[in-house]
C-alpha positions as CSV (number, residue, x, y, z in Angstrom):
1,Q,-38.4,-144.5,-168.0
2,V,-36.3,-142.8,-169.8
3,Q,-33.2,-142.2,-168.6
4,L,-30.1,-140.5,-169.9
5,V,-26.8,-142.1,-169.2
6,E,-24.0,-140.0,-169.9
7,S,-19.6,-140.6,-169.9
8,G,-16.1,-139.7,-170.6
9,G,-15.7,-137.0,-168.4
10,G,-12.4,-136.8,-166.7
11,F,-8.9,-135.2,-166.3
12,V,-7.1,-133.5,-169.2
13,Q,-4.1,-131.3,-170.2
14,T,-4.7,-127.6,-171.9
15,G,-4.9,-128.4,-175.4
16,G,-5.9,-131.9,-174.9
17,S,-9.4,-133.4,-176.1
18,L,-12.2,-135.6,-175.1
19,R,-15.3,-137.0,-176.3
20,L,-18.5,-137.2,-174.2
21,S,-21.5,-139.5,-174.9
22,C,-25.0,-139.4,-173.7
23,A,-27.4,-142.9,-174.4
24,A,-31.0,-142.5,-173.7
25,S,-32.8,-145.6,-173.0
26,G,-36.1,-146.2,-171.8
27,S,-39.5,-147.0,-173.6
28,I,-39.0,-143.8,-176.4
29,F,-40.9,-143.0,-179.2
30,N,-39.3,-140.0,-180.4
31,I,-36.1,-137.8,-179.5
32,N,-36.0,-134.0,-180.6
33,Q,-33.2,-132.0,-179.7
34,M,-30.3,-133.3,-177.9
35,S,-28.1,-131.3,-176.5
36,W,-25.2,-130.2,-173.9
37,H,-24.9,-127.9,-170.7
38,R,-22.2,-127.1,-168.5
39,Q,-22.0,-125.6,-165.3
40,A,-18.8,-124.3,-163.5
41,P,-18.8,-123.7,-159.9
42,G,-20.3,-120.5,-158.9
43,K,-21.6,-120.0,-162.3
44,Q,-25.0,-120.5,-164.2
45,R,-25.5,-123.3,-166.4
46,E,-25.2,-122.8,-170.0
47,L,-25.9,-124.2,-173.3
48,V,-22.5,-125.6,-175.2
49,A,-23.9,-127.1,-178.0
50,A,-27.4,-128.8,-178.9
51,V,-28.3,-130.8,-182.6
52,S,-31.8,-130.9,-183.8
53,S,-33.4,-134.7,-185.3
54,S,-32.5,-133.8,-188.4
55,G,-29.1,-132.5,-187.9
56,P,-28.3,-128.7,-187.4
57,T,-26.4,-127.6,-185.3
58,T,-25.6,-124.6,-182.6
59,Y,-22.5,-123.6,-180.5
60,A,-21.8,-121.4,-177.8
61,D,-19.4,-118.7,-179.0
62,S,-16.9,-119.9,-176.5
63,V,-16.9,-123.4,-177.7
64,K,-17.3,-122.7,-181.8
65,G,-14.4,-124.1,-183.7
66,R,-13.5,-126.3,-181.1
67,F,-16.0,-128.5,-180.0
68,T,-18.3,-130.3,-182.3
69,I,-21.7,-132.4,-181.4
70,S,-23.4,-135.0,-183.0
71,R,-26.0,-137.9,-183.0
72,D,-26.4,-141.6,-184.0
73,N,-30.7,-141.4,-183.9
74,A,-30.5,-145.1,-184.2
75,K,-28.9,-145.5,-180.9
76,N,-30.1,-142.7,-179.3
77,T,-26.8,-141.4,-178.4
78,V,-25.7,-137.7,-178.9
79,Y,-21.4,-137.0,-178.5
80,L,-19.7,-134.1,-177.9
81,Q,-15.8,-133.8,-179.2
82,M,-13.9,-131.6,-177.4
83,N,-10.8,-130.4,-178.8
84,T,-8.2,-128.0,-177.6
85,L,-9.7,-128.0,-174.4
86,K,-9.1,-124.7,-172.4
87,P,-8.8,-124.6,-168.3
88,E,-12.1,-122.1,-168.5
89,D,-13.9,-125.6,-169.9
90,T,-14.0,-126.8,-166.9
91,A,-17.5,-127.6,-165.6
92,V,-19.9,-130.6,-165.5
93,Y,-21.3,-131.2,-168.1
94,Y,-24.6,-132.1,-169.0
95,C,-26.7,-134.2,-171.4
96,N,-30.3,-133.1,-172.3
97,A,-32.8,-134.7,-174.8
98,V,-36.7,-133.8,-175.4
99,I,-38.1,-137.1,-175.5
100,T,-41.4,-138.4,-176.4
101,P,-41.9,-141.8,-174.4
102,T,-44.0,-144.2,-176.0
103,W,-46.6,-144.3,-173.2
104,G,-46.1,-140.2,-172.0
105,R,-46.5,-136.6,-172.8
106,R,-43.2,-134.8,-174.5
107,N,-41.1,-133.7,-171.9
108,A,-37.3,-132.5,-171.6
109,Y,-34.7,-134.6,-169.4
110,W,-31.6,-134.3,-168.1
111,G,-28.5,-136.9,-167.0
112,Q,-26.6,-137.2,-164.1
113,G,-23.7,-134.8,-165.5
114,T,-19.9,-135.8,-166.0
115,Q,-17.4,-133.8,-164.6
116,V,-14.3,-132.2,-167.2
117,T,-11.5,-130.9,-165.4
118,V,-8.6,-129.1,-167.8
119,S,-5.3,-128.4,-165.8
120,S,-3.1,-125.5,-166.8
């Protein structure tokens, strides 16, 4: 079965940086959009950044200029470089990928989530 495995979360001070990684594994025919979402306590999950299979990216206004999403198609991996972190960036970050398995139908898959905590 297709799985997404995330890494890179942790604790950081205001102004610091983290890089999140999310690798898709399993029998994969194709990966379309890959994206990062986050959910803070008591808040709705929100889109942070997305990257298409061909490269174009989109960002939430709150992270523009600070975060960069990228992907390595050969490794089935998406990254989120987070710079100049703020306390309001504190959340659980989730990886999402639209994947067609080799022997299945296209579907959206989620990672397990990784905690990012930014101290003031």
